[in-house]
C-alpha positions in Angstrom: 32.0 19.3 -24.9 29.6 17.0 -27.0 29.5 14.3 -23.8 28.9 17.4 -21.6 25.7 18.4 -23.3 24.6 14.8 -23.9 24.8 14.4 -20.1 22.8 17.5 -19.3 20.2 16.7 -21.9 19.8 13.4 -20.3 19.9 14.7 -17.0 16.9 17.3 -17.8 14.8 14.3 -19.3 15.4 12.2 -16.4 14.3 15.1 -14.1 11.2 15.6 -16.1 10.0 12.1 -16.3 10.9 11.3 -12.7 10.1 14.5 -11.0 9.5 13.7 -7.0 9.9 10.2 -8.2 6.8 10.0 -10.2 6.6 9.3 -13.6 4.4 11.7 -16.3 2.4 8.9 -16.9 1.5 8.5 -13.1 -2.1 9.4 -13.6 -5.1 8.2 -11.6 -6.3 4.9 -12.3 -9.6 3.7 -11.8 -10.5 0.1 -10.7 -13.9 -1.4 -10.1 -14.3 -4.4 -7.9 -17.0 -6.6 -6.4 -16.6 -6.6 -2.6 -19.7 -8.5 -1.6 -22.6 -10.5 -3.3 -25.8 -10.8 -1.8 -28.2 -13.3 -3.4 -27.8 -12.0 -7.3 -26.8 -8.6 -6.2 -23.2 -7.6 -6.6 -21.8 -4.8 -4.6 -19.1 -2.6 -6.0 -15.9 -0.9 -4.7 -14.8 1.9 -7.0 -11.1 2.5 -6.4 -9.0 5.4 -7.4 -5.1 5.6 -7.0 -2.0 6.5 -8.7 0.4 3.6 -9.6 3.5 5.3 -7.5 1.2 5.2 -4.5 0.4 1.5 -4.3 4.1 0.6 -4.7 4.8 2.1 -1.1 3.6 1.0 2.1 1.7 2.8 4.8 -0.9 4.7 2.7 -4.2 6.0 3.9 -7.3 4.6 2.6 -10.3 7.0 2.2 -13.7 5.3 1.9 -16.4 7.0 0.8 -20.4 6.4 1.3 -23.2 8.3 -0.6 -26.4 9.7 0.8 -29.8 9.7 -0.3 -32.1 8.7 2.6 -31.1 4.9 2.3 -33.3 4.9 -1.1 -31.4 6.8 -3.6 -27.9 7.9 -4.2 -24.9 6.5 -6.3 -21.3 6.1 -5.6 -20.1 7.9 -8.5 -21.1 11.2 -6.6 -17.7 10.8 -4.9 -15.8 10.1 -7.9 -14.6 13.6 -8.4 -13.6 13.7 -4.8 -12.1 10.0 -4.9 -9.7 11.2 -8.0 -8.9 14.4 -6.0 -7.6 12.6 -3.1 -6.0 9.8 -5.2 -4.0 12.7 -6.9 -2.9 13.6 -3.1 -1.5 10.3 -2.8 -4.5 8.5 -0.9 -6.1 5.4 -2.0 -9.8 6.7 -2.4 -12.6 4.2 -2.6 -16.5 4.8 -3.4 -18.6 2.0 -2.1 -21.9 1.1 -3.1 -24.5 -0.6 -0.8 -28.1 -1.8 -1.0 -30.8 0.5 -1.2 -34.3 0.3 0.0 -36.3 -0.2 -3.1 -39.7 -0.2 -1.5 -40.4 3.3 -0.3 -44.0 2.6 0.6 -46.0 1.7 3.8 -45.2 -2.2 3.4 -44.0 -3.9 6.5 -42.5 -6.6 4.5 -39.3 -4.8 3.2 -36.7 -7.1 2.0 -33.9 -4.2 2.3 -34.1 -1.5 5.2 -31.6 0.8 6.4 -30.6 -2.1 8.5 -29.3 -3.8 5.4 -27.5 -0.5 4.5 -25.7 -0.4 7.8 -24.7 -4.3 7.2 -23.1 -3.7 4.0 -21.2 -0.6 5.1 -19.8 -2.9 7.9 -19.0 -5.3 5.3 -17.4 -2.8 3.2 -15.1 -1.8 5.9 -14.2 -5.2 6.6 -13.2 -5.8 3.0 -11.1 -2.8 2.6 -9.1 -3.7 5.9 -8.8 -7.3 4.8 -7.3 -6.2 1.2 -5.6 -3.3 2.4 -1.8 -4.6 1.5 -3.4 -4.9 -2.2 -3.1 -1.2 -2.4 -0.2 -0.7 0.1 -2.7 0.5 2.8 -1.7 0.7 6.4 -4.9 -1.1 8.0 -4.7 1.3 10.8 -4.9 4.2 8.4 -8.4 3.8 7.0 -10.7 7.0 7.1 -14.5 6.5 6.3 -16.3 9.6 5.1 -20.0 9.8 4.5 -22.6 12.5 3.2 -26.0 12.8 4.8 -27.1 9.1 5.7 -23.6 8.3 4.6 -22.7 10.0 7.8 -24.9 7.9 9.9 -23.9 4.7 8.1 -20.2 5.3 8.8 -20.8 6.2 12.6 -22.5 2.9 12.7 -19.3 1.1 11.8 -17.4 2.6 14.9 -20.3 2.7 17.3 -22.3 -0.6 17.2 -21.6 -4.2 17.1 -24.3 -5.4 15.3 -25.9 -6.2 12.7 -23.4 -8.0 10.6 -23.5 -10.2 7.7 -22.8 -13.7 8.7 -20.6 -14.1 5.4 -18.3 -11.4 7.0 -14.9 -12.3 8.6 -16.2 -11.1 12.0 -12.6 -11.2 13.3 -11.9 -7.9 11.2 -12.9 -4.8 12.8 -15.3 -2.5 10.7 -14.1 0.4 12.5 -12.5 3.3 11.0 -9.6 5.2 12.5 -11.2 8.4 11.6 -14.7 9.6 10.3 -15.5 12.6 8.0 -19.0 13.8 8.1 -20.6 16.1 5.6 -24.3 17.0 6.4 -24.4 13.7 8.2 -27.4 12.2 9.8 -27.0 11.4 13.6 -30.3 10.7 14.8 -32.5 8.1 12.9 -35.7 8.7 15.1 -37.7 10.2 12.3 -40.6 9.5 10.1 -38.7 8.5 6.8 -36.5 6.1 8.5 -39.4 4.7 10.5 -41.4 4.2 7.1 -38.3 2.4 5.4 -37.7 0.0 8.2 -41.1 -1.8 8.1 -41.4 -4.4 10.5 -37.8 -3.9 11.6 -38.6 -0.6 13.0 -37.8 -1.9 16.6 -34.4 -1.4 15.6 -34.6 2.2 14.8 -33.0 3.0 18.0 -30.1 0.6 17.3 -29.0 2.1 14.2 -29.1 5.7 15.5 -25.5 7.0 16.5 -27.2 9.5 18.9 -28.4 6.6 20.9 -25.5 4.4 20.8 -22.8 6.9 22.3 -19.7 5.4 23.9 -16.4 6.3 24.8 -13.0 5.7 22.8 -14.5 6.5 19.3 -12.2 7.4 16.4 -11.7 11.3 15.7 -14.7 12.7 14.1 -15.0 16.0 11.7 -18.5 17.2 10.8 -19.6 20.0 8.2 -23.0 21.3 8.3 -25.3 24.4 7.0 -27.1 26.4 9.6 -30.1 26.2 6.9 -30.2 22.5 6.5 -33.8 21.2 6.6 -32.9 17.5 5.9 -30.7 17.0 8.8 -31.1 20.0 11.4 -28.2 21.4 12.6 -29.2 21.2 16.3 -29.2 17.3 16.2 -25.5 17.5 15.2 -24.8 20.3 17.8 -26.5 17.9 20.8 -24.6 14.7 19.2 -21.2 16.9 19.3 -21.6 17.9 23.0 -22.6 14.3 23.8 -19.4 12.8 22.2 -17.1 15.5 23.7 -18.6 14.9 27.3 -17.4 11.1 26.7 -14.0 12.3 25.9 -14.5 11.8 22.0 -13.0 14.2 19.7 -15.7 15.5 17.7 -15.2 18.9 15.7 -18.0 20.5 13.8 -17.6 23.6 11.2 -20.9 25.2 10.9 -21.6 27.0 7.3 -24.0 30.2 7.6 -26.7 29.9 5.5 -25.9 26.9 3.6 -28.4 24.0 3.3 -28.0 20.1 3.1 -26.0 20.4 -0.1 -23.1 22.3 1.2 -21.6 22.7 -2.3 -24.4 24.3 -3.9 -24.5 25.8 -6.6 -21.1 24.4 -7.7 -22.0 20.8 -9.2 -18.2 19.8 -9.3 -18.5 17.5 -6.2 -22.3 16.4 -6.7 -23.2 19.6 -4.9 -22.0 17.6 -1.7 -19.2 20.2 -0.5 -16.8 22.5 -2.5 -12.9 22.9 -2.5 -12.9 25.2 0.7 -14.4 22.4 2.7 -12.3 19.8 1.2 -9.3 22.0 2.2 -10.4 21.9 5.9 -10.9 18.3 5.4 -7.4 18.0 4.2 -6.3 19.9 7.6 -8.0 17.4 9.8 -6.2 14.5 7.9 -2.9 16.2 8.6 -3.4 16.9 12.0 -4.2 13.0 12.9 -1.4 11.9 10.5 -3.5 10.5 7.6 -1.9 13.2 5.1 1.4 14.4 4.6 2.0 18.1 5.6 
């Protein structure tokens, strides 16, 4: 009888410790890595995952890129979302990229939106090159961006240049799916023109609306009807043009919401709310990036 009870107790302990194959200590791990150095500037990748995830193969990576008009913003805006997706078994990374520090009308700008595009393309190449470090399938890399982060992510898929000559150009920066929250799709506007300085001739080249093509990865977009920073009509026209070329582009419109879809809830840095992320989950499941 004692042996029986001892066996039952051990079984219960093991079921508690290894419930569904996960340790009770299988909490989210945060790692900060430098993915690129430009002169003295070190650009960082902020990585979130569970230990039980990275011992597996075939994981999905979700790369986040913040907004802020190419001049503001911070990777920590996506930290709570990264933790959420890490808990769901994905490897989530929030990337830093260079920002325009001179927002005045100076034509000799060192950093412009062009450099932002270059850095995000570098980040995607770095992630694909190091996918095996986190058990990630290099064909299961999803990129998500808010505001201009959406434009930057689209540029990883829609254009072939500009690129950093330090990058391994044999590695594709194209994500396997794209998520856009209040994303910019047309850069032909005064603020971008001002930030480009003497590179303003490239404003067309980094504008997703002016670089449409067939065969792009599936895209889901979320947008408020009262967004005054990125007008909804620009995204609606972009959606029509994408679909006309046979690309998958779905847009979820939120009546009365503005640029920060999560206002007034600050948990996700006002970028979105849990309801929007559940719609995002559904998109990821439909395309095989998350388990049912």
